[in-house]
KOLZAKE-759859 format. One line per 3 residues: for each residue x, y, z of N, C-alpha, C. Coordinates in nm, 3 decimals. Each point is the difference from the previous one (the first is absolute). Layout:
<nodes>
X/Y/Z/X/Y/Z/X/Y/Z; ...
</nodes>
This chain:
<nodes>
0.089/-0.109/-0.005/-0.084/0.116/-0.013/0.071/0.116/-0.002; -0.019/0.112/-0.047/0.077/0.119/-0.010/-0.001/0.079/0.112; 0.083/0.068/0.024/0.011/0.117/0.096/-0.117/0.096/-0.017
-0.058/0.015/-0.117/-0.130/0.105/-0.023/-0.116/-0.089/0.055; -0.003/-0.116/-0.015/-0.112/-0.086/0.035/-0.032/0.003/0.116; 0.145/-0.029/0.078/-0.015/-0.002/0.153/-0.030/0.139/0.059
0.050/0.096/-0.064/-0.046/0.129/0.047/-0.131/0.019/0.015; -0.083/-0.005/-0.107/-0.120/0.023/-0.022/-0.107/-0.093/0.057; 0.053/-0.142/0.032/-0.077/-0.077/0.068/-0.001/0.025/0.163
0.127/0.055/0.028/0.005/0.060/0.164/-0.094/0.112/0.017; -0.015/0.091/-0.106/-0.060/0.133/0.037/-0.133/-0.039/-0.012; -0.070/-0.088/-0.079/-0.114/-0.047/-0.035/-0.064/-0.047/0.158
0.076/-0.110/0.039/-0.019/-0.063/0.146/-0.010/0.113/0.110; 0.095/0.082/-0.027/0.003/0.125/0.143/-0.138/0.102/-0.024; -0.049/0.009/-0.099/-0.094/0.083/-0.015/-0.135/-0.080/0.029
-0.079/0.035/0.093/-0.126/-0.080/0.021/-0.104/0.083/-0.084; -0.040/-0.023/-0.151/-0.089/0.057/-0.057/-0.113/0.022/0.053; -0.050/-0.148/0.062/-0.131/-0.033/0.045/-0.048/0.087/0.104
0.087/-0.002/0.113/-0.022/0.076/0.106/-0.057/0.173/-0.023; 0.095/0.051/-0.120/-0.035/0.111/-0.040/-0.140/0.066/-0.057; -0.056/-0.104/-0.067/-0.120/-0.023/-0.066/-0.013/0.159/-0.075
0.095/-0.033/-0.104/0.039/0.132/-0.095/-0.105/0.006/-0.113; -0.055/-0.096/-0.028/-0.093/-0.018/-0.129/-0.117/0.098/0.047; -0.009/0.112/-0.109/-0.090/0.102/-0.002/-0.006/0.101/0.113
0.114/0.003/0.070/0.005/0.061/0.122/0.106/0.127/-0.037; -0.035/0.112/0.043/0.095/0.156/-0.041/0.102/0.005/0.122; -0.025/-0.054/0.099/0.106/0.020/0.112/0.155/-0.030/-0.045
0.074/0.102/0.012/0.131/-0.022/-0.019/0.074/-0.061/0.119; 0.097/-0.074/-0.028/0.094/-0.071/0.119/0.152/-0.037/-0.069; 0.067/-0.035/0.112/0.127/-0.057/-0.058/-0.039/-0.161/-0.012
0.068/-0.067/-0.101/-0.019/-0.113/-0.008/0.106/-0.096/0.050; 0.120/0.055/-0.024/0.131/-0.052/0.023/0.088/0.075/0.067; 0.082/-0.019/0.112/0.064/0.111/0.089/0.151/-0.076/0.004
0.067/0.009/-0.088/0.146/-0.071/0.008/0.099/0.123/0.100; -0.033/0.109/-0.006/0.100/0.107/0.075/-0.009/-0.043/0.145; -0.075/-0.059/0.043/-0.001/-0.029/0.145/0.112/-0.098/0.031
0.065/-0.077/-0.103/0.120/-0.100/0.019/-0.078/-0.109/0.087; -0.092/-0.037/-0.033/-0.062/-0.122/0.065/-0.001/-0.120/-0.092; 0.023/0.044/-0.127/0.008/-0.133/-0.113/0.114/0.025/-0.042
0.101/-0.104/0.009/0.120/-0.008/-0.057/0.006/-0.009/-0.146; 0.081/0.113/-0.059/0.001/-0.010/-0.145/-0.076/0.086/-0.074; -0.103/0.056/0.091/-0.107/0.082/-0.061/-0.005/0.138/0.066
0.106/0.054/0.059/0.034/0.100/0.070/-0.033/0.157/-0.056; 0.029/-0.023/-0.142/-0.014/0.100/-0.098/-0.123/0.023/-0.068; -0.102/-0.067/0.023/-0.120/-0.028/-0.083/-0.122/0.049/0.090
-0.069/0.087/-0.025/-0.141/0.042/0.041/-0.090/-0.022/-0.108; -0.140/-0.028/0.010/-0.091/0.018/-0.074/-0.137/0.061/0.042; -0.049/0.066/-0.066/-0.131/0.096/0.066/-0.116/-0.036/-0.100
-0.107/0.001/0.039/-0.113/0.011/-0.095/-0.073/0.140/0.017; 0.010/0.060/-0.102/-0.075/0.146/0.006/-0.091/-0.020/-0.112; -0.107/-0.040/0.011/-0.099/-0.020/-0.095/-0.043/0.099/-0.106
0.022/-0.013/-0.133/0.021/-0.139/-0.060/0.138/-0.037/-0.033; 0.127/0.042/0.057/0.116/0.010/-0.011/0.096/-0.101/0.105; 0.072/-0.088/-0.047/0.095/-0.086/0.085/0.118/0.085/-0.038
0.065/0.030/0.151/0.114/0.076/-0.033/0.105/-0.110/0.084; 0.119/0.003/-0.078/0.114/-0.089/0.057/0.131/0.091/0.027; 0.029/0.019/0.115/0.120/0.070/0.046/0.119/-0.096/0.017
0.093/0.043/-0.053/0.131/-0.057/0.011/0.133/0.084/0.062; 0.067/-0.048/0.099/0.092/0.111/0.034/0.145/-0.067/-0.019; 0.001/-0.099/-0.104/0.138/-0.032/-0.048/-0.058/-0.081/-0.126
0.123/-0.003/-0.101/-0.049/-0.037/-0.133/-0.060/-0.162/0.017; -0.087/-0.014/-0.067/-0.064/-0.127/-0.010/-0.007/-0.073/-0.156; 0.001/-0.143/0.004/0.026/-0.043/-0.129/-0.124/0.015/-0.082
0.012/0.036/-0.136/-0.105/0.050/-0.068/-0.125/-0.124/-0.030; 0.050/-0.129/-0.002/-0.074/-0.090/-0.018/-0.089/-0.022/0.132; 0.027/0.029/0.121/-0.056/-0.007/0.126/-0.124/0.099/-0.019
0.062/0.162/-0.027/-0.108/0.086/0.007/-0.114/-0.020/-0.110; 0.020/-0.066/-0.093/-0.091/-0.067/-0.128/-0.096/-0.066/0.070; 0.071/-0.106/0.067/-0.089/-0.103/0.059/-0.083/0.036/0.113
0.037/0.117/0.072/-0.051/0.033/0.111/-0.132/0.094/-0.060; 0.001/0.050/-0.105/-0.094/0.075/-0.092/-0.109/-0.107/-0.027; 0.049/-0.106/-0.047/-0.110/-0.120/-0.054/-0.090/-0.045/0.124
0.085/0.006/0.122/-0.045/-0.046/0.114/-0.130/0.095/0.064; 0.024/0.118/0.008/-0.092/0.084/0.010/-0.097/0.024/-0.084; 0.023/-0.026/-0.129/-0.083/0.028/-0.088/-0.123/-0.109/0.008
0.042/-0.112/0.029/-0.087/-0.124/0.022/-0.096/-0.005/0.128; 0.084/0.069/0.109/-0.084/-0.036/0.111/-0.071/0.151/0.020; 0.028/0.089/-0.075/-0.073/0.142/0.020/-0.092/0.044/-0.115
-0.135/-0.067/0.003/-0.077/0.015/-0.112/-0.032/0.149/-0.034; -0.003/0.103/0.085/-0.034/0.117/-0.028/0.120/0.097/-0.024; 0.122/-0.065/-0.020/0.125/0.052/-0.018/-0.006/0.057/-0.177
0.063/0.127/-0.003/-0.009/0.040/-0.135/0.147/0.031/-0.036; 0.076/0.043/0.109/0.150/0.024/-0.022/0.094/-0.051/0.103; 0.113/-0.053/-0.042/0.098/-0.038/0.092/0.130/0.063/-0.024
0.061/0.059/0.102/0.085/0.089/-0.010/0.121/-0.018/0.103; 0.117/0.019/-0.046/0.122/-0.015/0.103/0.064/0.130/0.024; 0.043/0.032/0.127/0.082/0.131/0.033/0.132/-0.051/0.026
0.100/0.051/-0.049/0.140/-0.041/0.059/0.046/0.101/0.060; -0.017/-0.025/0.127/0.066/0.092/0.126/0.141/-0.023/-0.011; 0.051/-0.094/-0.068/0.154/-0.025/0.014/0.070/0.074/-0.136
-0.082/0.079/-0.061/0.050/0.079/-0.101/-0.008/0.153/0.023; 0.068/0.094/-0.074/-0.019/0.141/0.024/-0.131/0.046/-0.023; -0.047/0.093/0.085/-0.118/0.055/-0.024/-0.139/-0.106/-0.012
0.025/-0.120/0.053/-0.088/-0.094/0.007/-0.113/-0.006/-0.103; 0.047/-0.053/-0.112/-0.087/0.013/-0.114/-0.100/-0.130/0.005; -0.110/0.011/-0.062/-0.107/-0.092/-0.007/-0.016/-0.045/-0.146
-0.021/-0.142/-0.011/-0.012/-0.055/-0.133/-0.144/-0.060/0.008; -0.050/-0.010/-0.127/-0.134/-0.094/-0.025/0.025/-0.116/-0.041; -0.017/-0.117/0.069/0.018/-0.132/-0.015/-0.107/-0.075/-0.087
-0.108/0.061/0.015/-0.133/-0.059/-0.034/-0.095/0.090/-0.024; -0.086/0.012/-0.112/-0.117/0.076/0.033/0.005/0.152/-0.039; -0.083/0.068/0.067/-0.013/0.138/-0.058/0.096/0.061/0.094
0.041/0.148/-0.044/0.072/0.075/0.060/-0.084/0.097/0.091; -0.025/-0.016/0.108/-0.074/0.050/0.118/0.099/0.081/0.084; -0.009/0.128/-0.006/0.070/0.104/0.055/-0.063/0.063/0.124
-0.140/0.009/-0.006/-0.074/0.058/0.122/-0.133/-0.101/0.023; -0.032/-0.002/0.126/-0.128/-0.071/0.017/-0.028/0.028/0.149; -0.108/-0.033/0.026/-0.072/0.015/0.139/-0.006/-0.126/0.055
0.048/-0.058/0.116/-0.014/-0.099/0.068/-0.088/0.037/0.132; -0.068/-0.124/0.050/-0.075/0.019/0.114/0.064/-0.107/0.121; -0.007/0.064/0.125/0.042/-0.063/0.120/-0.112/0.036/0.125
-0.055/-0.104/0.049/-0.095/0.001/0.096/-0.125/0.097/-0.037; -0.018/0.010/-0.134/-0.117/0.079/-0.036/0.026/0.158/-0.045; 0.115/0.033/0.027/0.066/0.117/-0.047/0.080/0.008/-0.133
0.011/0.113/-0.065/0.061/-0.005/-0.145/0.142/0.094/0.016; 0.084/-0.052/-0.074/0.102/0.071/0.000/0.067/-0.015/-0.150; 0.061/0.117/-0.031/0.053/0.012/-0.167/0.136/-0.041/0.032
0.051/-0.074/-0.101/0.145/-0.031/0.001/0.057/0.020/-0.144; 0.145/0.008/0.005/0.069/0.030/-0.134/0.139/-0.108/0.011; -0.044/-0.047/-0.111/0.137/-0.105/-0.024/0.093/0.047/-0.127
0.110/-0.001/0.004/0.105/-0.003/-0.085/0.061/0.129/0.011; -0.084/0.111/0.090/0.058/0.124/0.011/0.103/0.051/0.086; -0.026/-0.060/0.146/0.094/0.010/0.100/0.037/-0.115/0.052
0.065/-0.021/0.118/0.061/-0.116/0.047/-0.126/-0.076/0.064; -0.066/0.101/0.081/-0.132/-0.066/0.069/-0.131/0.026/-0.043; -0.090/-0.093/-0.009/-0.133/0.040/-0.060/-0.099/0.112/0.061
0.023/0.038/0.103/-0.048/0.084/0.071/-0.094/-0.047/0.129; 0.014/-0.132/0.028/-0.070/-0.096/0.098/0.083/-0.101/0.064; 0.003/-0.003/0.107/0.053/-0.140/0.055/-0.095/-0.088/0.068
0.007/-0.120/-0.041/-0.086/-0.120/0.026/0.019/-0.045/0.140; 0.138/-0.002/0.069/-0.003/-0.040/0.117/-0.051/0.090/0.116; -0.053/0.103/-0.036/-0.073/0.086/0.094/-0.159/-0.013/0.012
-0.056/-0.103/-0.069/-0.149/-0.005/-0.006/-0.044/-0.012/0.143; 0.080/-0.078/0.093/-0.068/0.006/0.132/0.005/0.155/0.074; 0.088/0.051/-0.045/0.014/0.149/0.060/-0.106/0.094/-0.032
-0.017/-0.014/-0.140/-0.148/0.055/-0.045/-0.122/-0.036/0.042; -0.010/-0.124/0.026/-0.125/-0.017/0.068/-0.006/0.028/0.155; 0.120/-0.008/0.058/0.005/0.057/0.145/-0.063/0.156/0.003
0.081/0.074/-0.080/-0.029/0.143/-0.027/-0.162/0.006/-0.014; -0.066/-0.067/-0.093/-0.130/0.039/-0.029/-0.092/-0.053/0.138; 0.071/-0.117/0.063/-0.104/-0.014/0.114/0.028/0.067/0.128
0.093/0.113/-0.008/0.033/0.074/0.124/-0.014/0.157/-0.067; -0.045/0.036/-0.079/0.008/0.128/-0.042/-0.131/0.092/0.028; -0.119/-0.077/0.025/-0.108/0.071/0.031/-0.004/0.112/0.090
-0.054/0.134/-0.070/0.016/0.121/0.079/0.147/0.074/0.020; 0.096/-0.080/-0.040/0.137/0.048/0.032/0.057/0.103/-0.089; 0.064/0.084/0.054/0.089/0.093/-0.094/0.140/-0.073/-0.013
0.072/-0.020/-0.115/0.074/-0.098/-0.029/0.131/0.081/-0.060; 0.103/-0.040/0.051/0.129/0.059/-0.077/0.066/-0.127/-0.057; 0.019/0.035/-0.138/0.062/-0.118/-0.062/0.136/0.074/-0.066
0.111/-0.066/0.075/0.163/0.027/-0.067/0.043/-0.069/-0.101; 0.048/0.035/-0.064/0.073/-0.066/-0.111/-0.104/-0.085/-0.109; -0.104/0.088/-0.029/-0.122/-0.048/-0.033/-0.001/-0.075/-0.145
0.096/0.051/-0.059/0.022/-0.070/-0.138/-0.123/0.026/-0.087; -0.062/-0.128/-0.039/-0.120/0.038/-0.112/-0.122/-0.016/0.104; 0.002/0.008/0.121/-0.135/0.011/0.099/-0.062/-0.120/0.033
0.044/-0.124/-0.010/-0.095/-0.089/0.016/-0.041/-0.023/0.135; 0.055/0.050/0.124/-0.033/0.000/0.126/-0.100/0.118/0.013; 0.015/0.097/-0.088/-0.106/0.119/0.023/-0.127/-0.065/-0.066
-0.004/-0.055/-0.122/-0.134/-0.058/-0.063/-0.048/-0.088/0.098; 0.070/-0.123/0.075/-0.062/-0.069/0.102/-0.059/0.068/0.134; 0.078/0.118/0.030/-0.051/0.094/0.114/-0.116/0.040/-0.038
-0.018/0.089/-0.126/-0.134/0.051/-0.022/-0.110/-0.112/-0.013; 0.025/-0.108/-0.050/-0.075/-0.114/-0.023/-0.079/-0.005/0.153; 0.112/-0.015/0.077/-0.033/-0.034/0.158/-0.076/0.106/0.070
-0.035/0.121/-0.049/-0.055/0.108/0.070/0.075/0.096/0.057; 0.140/0.017/-0.045/0.103/0.108/0.033/-0.100/0.117/0.012; 0.018/0.104/0.080/-0.049/0.126/-0.018/0.086/0.088/-0.096
0.119/-0.030/0.023/0.094/0.092/-0.103/0.127/-0.072/-0.002; 0.087/-0.020/-0.118/0.123/-0.059/-0.006/0.112/0.101/-0.076; 0.106/0.022/0.059/0.103/0.091/-0.018/0.118/-0.103/-0.067
0.028/0.002/-0.147/0.078/-0.091/-0.049/0.138/0.110/-0.027; 0.107/-0.044/0.039/0.130/0.067/-0.042/0.094/-0.077/-0.046; 0.064/0.038/-0.114/0.120/-0.089/-0.083/0.065/0.129/-0.058
0.140/-0.051/-0.007/0.060/0.091/-0.072/-0.002/-0.001/-0.176; -0.055/-0.096/-0.026/-0.058/-0.005/-0.155/-0.126/0.034/-0.027; -0.002/0.119/-0.074/-0.127/0.053/-0.042/-0.068/-0.092/-0.089
0.059/-0.061/-0.099/-0.041/-0.085/-0.102/-0.093/-0.140/0.066; 0.097/-0.039/0.122/-0.065/-0.124/0.073/-0.149/0.051/0.070; 0.015/0.131/0.053/-0.139/0.040/0.041/-0.113/0.036/-0.100
0.049/0.019/-0.112/-0.093/0.025/-0.127/-0.062/-0.128/-0.040; 0.078/-0.097/0.013/-0.056/-0.156/-0.037/-0.122/-0.012/0.133; 0.060/0.032/0.136/-0.093/-0.036/0.110/-0.106/0.066/-0.016
-0.018/0.112/-0.057/-0.118/0.091/0.006/-0.108/-0.077/-0.118; 0.088/-0.046/-0.098/-0.093/-0.072/-0.092/-0.044/-0.133/0.036; 0.071/-0.080/0.115/-0.072/-0.101/0.063/-0.119/0.024/0.090
0.002/0.130/0.052/-0.119/0.034/0.064/-0.121/0.001/-0.083; 0.010/0.068/-0.106/-0.094/0.027/-0.112/-0.040/-0.115/-0.047; 0.079/-0.083/-0.038/-0.054/-0.134/-0.057/-0.081/-0.101/0.095
0.008/0.021/0.129/-0.086/-0.034/0.087/-0.115/0.083/0.045; -0.008/0.097/-0.068/-0.137/0.086/0.015/0.028/0.078/0.146; 0.101/0.021/0.029/0.003/0.056/0.161/0.019/0.140/0.017
-0.056/0.056/0.090/-0.019/0.137/0.030/0.150/0.078/0.004; 0.042/0.063/-0.089/0.169/0.034/-0.001/-0.022/0.146/0.124; -0.078/0.066/0.015/-0.040/0.089/0.080/0.055/-0.041/0.152
0.005/-0.116/0.027/0.050/-0.070/0.125/0.124/-0.030/-0.005; 0.089/0.025/-0.122/0.131/-0.029/0.000/0.109/0.113/-0.046; 0.108/-0.005/0.059/0.090/0.105/-0.047/0.106/-0.059/-0.037
0.090/0.048/-0.092/0.122/-0.033/-0.067/0.098/0.098/0.026; 0.129/-0.035/0.072/0.116/0.102/-0.005/0.110/-0.067/-0.046; 0.074/0.051/-0.118/0.104/-0.042/-0.064/0.115/0.076/0.074
0.044/-0.050/0.117/0.104/0.075/0.074/0.100/-0.079/0.046; 0.130/0.022/0.041/0.080/-0.093/0.077/-0.045/-0.009/0.130; -0.024/-0.085/0.073/-0.058/-0.040/0.123/0.108/0.071/0.116
0.113/-0.004/-0.019/0.084/0.005/0.094/0.026/0.181/0.016; -0.065/0.044/-0.115/0.040/0.156/0.014/-0.149/0.047/-0.003; -0.077/-0.077/0.059/-0.166/0.061/0.008/-0.070/-0.034/0.114
0.066/-0.012/0.122/-0.069/-0.059/0.118/-0.081/0.116/0.036; 0.038/0.130/0.000/-0.085/0.106/0.046/-0.155/0.023/-0.061; 0.022/-0.046/-0.151/-0.127/0.008/-0.081/-0.094/-0.122/0.035
0.066/-0.119/0.036/-0.069/-0.125/0.041/-0.075/0.025/0.137; 0.095/0.066/0.075/-0.078/0.015/0.135/-0.099/0.097/0.004; 0.008/0.103/-0.100/-0.094/0.115/-0.015/-0.143/-0.060/-0.036
-0.004/-0.116/-0.095/-0.112/-0.052/-0.043/-0.063/-0.111/0.096; 0.072/-0.043/0.108/-0.043/-0.097/0.119/-0.089/0.071/0.076; -0.021/-0.075/0.097/0.058/-0.138/0.045/-0.074/-0.090/-0.059
0.059/-0.115/0.004/-0.066/-0.141/-0.075/-0.031/-0.099/0.062; -0.070/-0.086/-0.015/-0.054/-0.143/0.078/0.081/-0.126/-0.049; 0.042/0.030/-0.099/0.062/-0.148/-0.077/0.104/0.043/-0.092
0.111/-0.039/0.044/0.151/0.005/-0.095/0.043/-0.123/-0.070; -0.008/0.030/-0.142/0.090/-0.120/-0.070/0.116/0.050/-0.037; 0.111/-0.080/0.025/0.110/0.052/-0.032/0.094/-0.120/-0.097
0.000/0.004/-0.115/0.048/-0.115/-0.094/0.123/0.049/-0.066; 0.126/0.040/0.047/0.117/0.063/-0.084/0.060/-0.108/-0.046; 0.061/0.036/-0.109/0.100/-0.081/-0.093/0.130/-0.018/0.077
0.058/-0.096/-0.017/0.141/-0.057/0.085/0.088/0.120/-0.030; 0.004/0.024/-0.124/0.117/0.087/-0.049/-0.028/0.083/-0.113; -0.008/0.126/0.000/-0.043/0.091/-0.088/0.126/0.064/-0.049
0.061/0.007/-0.108/0.125/0.090/0.013/-0.037/0.134/0.020; 0.062/0.105/0.069/-0.025/0.111/0.014/-0.108/0.058/0.093; -0.103/-0.102/0.042/-0.115/0.029/0.067/-0.014/-0.082/0.147
0.015/-0.134/-0.033/-0.028/-0.094/0.134/0.107/-0.095/0.000; 0.047/-0.010/0.146/0.075/-0.106/0.022/-0.092/-0.065/0.152; -0.062/-0.097/-0.031/-0.098/-0.042/0.111/0.073/-0.014/0.141
0.124/-0.056/0.003/0.058/-0.024/0.129/0.050/0.143/0.045; 0.016/0.088/-0.075/0.062/0.137/0.057/-0.126/0.091/0.019; -0.108/-0.016/-0.071/-0.115/0.102/0.015/-0.122/-0.054/0.050
-0.033/-0.121/0.025/-0.139/-0.039/0.046/-0.031/0.082/0.131; 0.116/-0.006/0.092/-0.024/0.059/0.141/-0.038/0.152/-0.013; 0.028/0.070/-0.103/-0.035/0.144/-0.022/-0.134/0.021/0.012
-0.069/-0.111/-0.069/-0.156/0.008/-0.006/-0.074/-0.053/0.139; 0.075/-0.097/0.058/-0.058/-0.082/0.110/0.019/0.091/0.130; 0.059/0.084/0.010/0.049/0.104/0.090/-0.110/0.105/-0.008
-0.077/0.023/-0.098/-0.086/0.110/-0.037/-0.132/-0.052/0.027; -0.011/-0.107/0.051/-0.148/-0.055/0.020/-0.082/0.072/0.091; 0.061/0.042/0.112/-0.071/0.070/0.091/-0.056/0.159/-0.051
0.068/0.022/-0.094/-0.035/0.128/-0.072/-0.116/-0.021/-0.098; 0.012/-0.088/-0.054/-0.092/-0.052/-0.116/-0.130/-0.059/0.043; -0.001/-0.094/0.094/-0.112/-0.099/0.031/-0.079/0.061/0.117
-0.136/-0.035/-0.018/-0.094/0.009/0.138/0.039/-0.119/0.082; -0.028/0.024/0.141/0.016/-0.122/0.089/-0.102/-0.104/-0.040; 0.045/-0.123/-0.002/-0.078/-0.124/-0.034/0.007/-0.027/-0.149
0.114/0.067/-0.071/-0.006/-0.017/-0.148/0.058/-0.122/-0.019; -0.011/-0.054/-0.141/0.060/-0.138/-0.036/0.113/0.034/-0.087; 0.100/-0.052/0.006/0.125/0.007/-0.090/0.038/-0.135/-0.067
0.008/0.006/-0.129/0.026/-0.112/-0.074/0.133/0.019/-0.060; 0.103/-0.054/0.050/0.134/0.022/-0.027/0.023/-0.094/-0.084; 0.075/0.010/-0.121/0.037/-0.115/-0.102/0.140/0.023/-0.033
0.068/-0.132/-0.023/0.145/-0.011/-0.033/0.025/-0.124/-0.085; 0.090/0.053/-0.110/0.006/-0.076/-0.146/0.144/-0.050/0.027; 0.098/0.070/0.046/0.125/-0.058/0.011/0.049/-0.131/0.034
0.054/-0.073/-0.089/0.039/-0.129/0.043/0.112/-0.013/0.102; 0.084/0.105/0.024/0.079/0.011/0.055/-0.031/0.042/0.189; -0.123/0.037/0.009/-0.034/0.057/0.125/-0.137/-0.088/0.020
-0.008/-0.060/0.126/-0.111/-0.088/0.045/-0.099/0.079/0.102; -0.097/-0.060/0.057/-0.090/0.082/0.070/0.055/0.074/0.119; 0.109/-0.066/0.054/0.065/0.037/0.131/0.036/0.148/-0.037
0.059/0.024/-0.128/0.006/0.163/-0.041/-0.081/0.072/0.055; -0.151/-0.010/-0.036/-0.110/0.062/0.000/-0.029/0.008/0.192; -0.006/-0.128/0.034/-0.021/0.020/0.129/0.086/0.069/0.092
0.133/0.004/-0.040/0.093/0.086/0.069/-0.005/0.124/-0.021; -0.008/0.036/-0.122/-0.029/0.151/-0.039/-0.107/0.061/0.069; -0.129/-0.074/-0.004/-0.111/0.070/0.062/0.018/-0.011/0.174
0.055/-0.099/0.044/0.026/0.021/0.148/0.095/0.121/0.036; 0.091/0.023/-0.076/0.062/0.126/0.024/-0.026/0.102/-0.039; -0.070/0.038/-0.119/-0.034/0.111/-0.062/-0.112/0.051/0.052
-0.129/-0.094/0.014/-0.121/0.028/0.057/-0.069/-0.117/0.104; 0.047/0.003/0.105/-0.058/-0.092/0.072/-0.101/-0.020/0.057; -0.076/0.123/-0.027/-0.145/0.019/0.028/-0.082/-0.118/-0.100
0.052/-0.060/-0.094/-0.062/-0.113/-0.082/-0.009/-0.117/0.035; -0.121/-0.068/-0.002/-0.005/-0.124/0.081/-0.016/-0.099/-0.144; 0.067/-0.105/-0.006/-0.013/-0.106/-0.098/-0.150/-0.059/0.011
-0.063/-0.007/-0.133/-0.118/-0.079/0.001/-0.005/-0.131/-0.075; 0.051/0.016/-0.145/-0.003/-0.156/-0.066/0.090/0.018/-0.109; 0.003/-0.095/-0.083/0.101/0.017/-0.106/-0.094/-0.065/-0.109
0.047/0.061/-0.122/-0.101/-0.032/-0.122/0.108/-0.077/-0.102; -0.031/-0.133/-0.003/0.087/-0.079/-0.104/-0.040/0.007/-0.146; 0.072/-0.011/-0.088/0.013/-0.001/-0.149/-0.116/-0.142/-0.038
-0.035/-0.014/-0.104/-0.066/-0.135/-0.018/0.099/-0.108/-0.001; -0.054/-0.138/0.015/0.079/-0.120/0.005/0.114/-0.002/-0.107; -0.067/0.068/-0.112/0.085/-0.050/-0.124/0.136/0.066/0.017
0.013/0.113/0.063/0.131/0.062/0.012/0.115/-0.072/0.133; 0.020/-0.122/-0.036/0.055/-0.087/0.113/0.145/0.063/-0.017; 0.054/-0.007/0.122/0.132/0.038/0.027/0.090/-0.115/0.050
0.119/-0.033/-0.066/0.084/-0.092/0.077/0.032/0.045/0.132; 0.042/0.134/0.020/0.052/0.054/0.108/-0.104/0.078/0.043; -0.067/0.000/0.118/-0.086/0.092/0.089/0.053/0.121/-0.002
-0.062/0.105/-0.027/0.025/0.144/0.011/0.077/0.058/-0.112; 0.025/-0.067/-0.109/0.037/0.053/-0.123/-0.094/0.053/-0.092; -0.140/-0.014/0.000/-0.081/0.050/-0.080/-0.073/0.139/0.067
-0.116/0.006/-0.047/-0.077/0.110/0.043/-0.024/-0.004/0.150; 0.011/0.089/0.089/-0.037/0.001/0.128/-0.117/0.153/0.033; -0.091/-0.047/0.063/-0.123/0.105/0.032/-0.023/-0.019/0.137
0.014/0.095/0.075/-0.030/0.004/0.151/-0.113/0.123/0.019; -0.089/-0.031/0.079/-0.090/0.081/0.072/0.033/0.034/0.138; -0.021/0.147/-0.014/0.033/0.053/0.138/-0.128/0.083/0.036
-0.036/0.033/0.172/-0.095/0.085/0.013/0.083/0.114/0.088; -0.031/0.146/-0.037/0.074/0.107/0.056/-0.081/0.034/0.122; 0.043/0.003/0.130/-0.052/0.084/0.118/0.071/0.094/0.040
-0.063/0.108/0.021/0.055/0.099/0.025/0.062/0.022/0.156; 0.157/0.052/0.019/0.047/-0.040/0.105/-0.049/0.102/0.104; -0.040/-0.054/0.141/-0.080/0.075/0.074/0.121/0.102/0.080
-0.058/0.119/0.027/0.106/0.085/0.065/-0.004/-0.039/0.144
</nodes>
């Protein structure tokens, strides 16, 4: 049996197509998560279902026959698939290639009944992170009547979830005005009242006074990139936000603190909060879907929820 056959058969066995009930379902999801290093030999491969597109992402060069065989597998198991694409994260500018079907570069996907507009082949990221589905659900369940501060808002998926959950108002802040523009569009395609949403395209670390002026808030969502040249180094900068919690937040407010760095674990968040804002009490952790399996715990997405209690004088 060829190496190509072994590779594809192994991936087919690792994807539980039946449990995902994909036929006729618009829900987007990750099908295979090799990046968690839980599957030896497949650490460089991830596969997403973004109806009607199957997107294979590779982080090192892969045999062409293997890619074409993966496309054949996905085509046979996803009846609603109209395009199979591969993104080469291992190449300069992360180019995308059509392996089969239509050239689809813009689409709207659905997650938990909400819609999000994605772009393929334009930037490295699609505009939506599939490992955060449980975080979106949590925000929707805890946003009723709250004023929400959404830092590093990107394309505003948390904001869409918060408004759907009955938030009184959401302030989205991100340094990228183009990302916020896409976020505004995400609210519109869900037919949400954008009068309850504000968008600020500013550097968070240079805008603390502006953030404070528009508060106080009842729910904080902080999902910074691990490293963004010239603007964010999460190990250095996260504490600058956490120490401002007493200025920004109402007593009893909820704080959802996210961490994506594979080099920092939950203890980084716990230690930082204990030092910079000890008035915060840990409530719960929000885990990503089971498909995002990690060989080493703590390497993947970390999401911790705290409650802020005003310090008594």
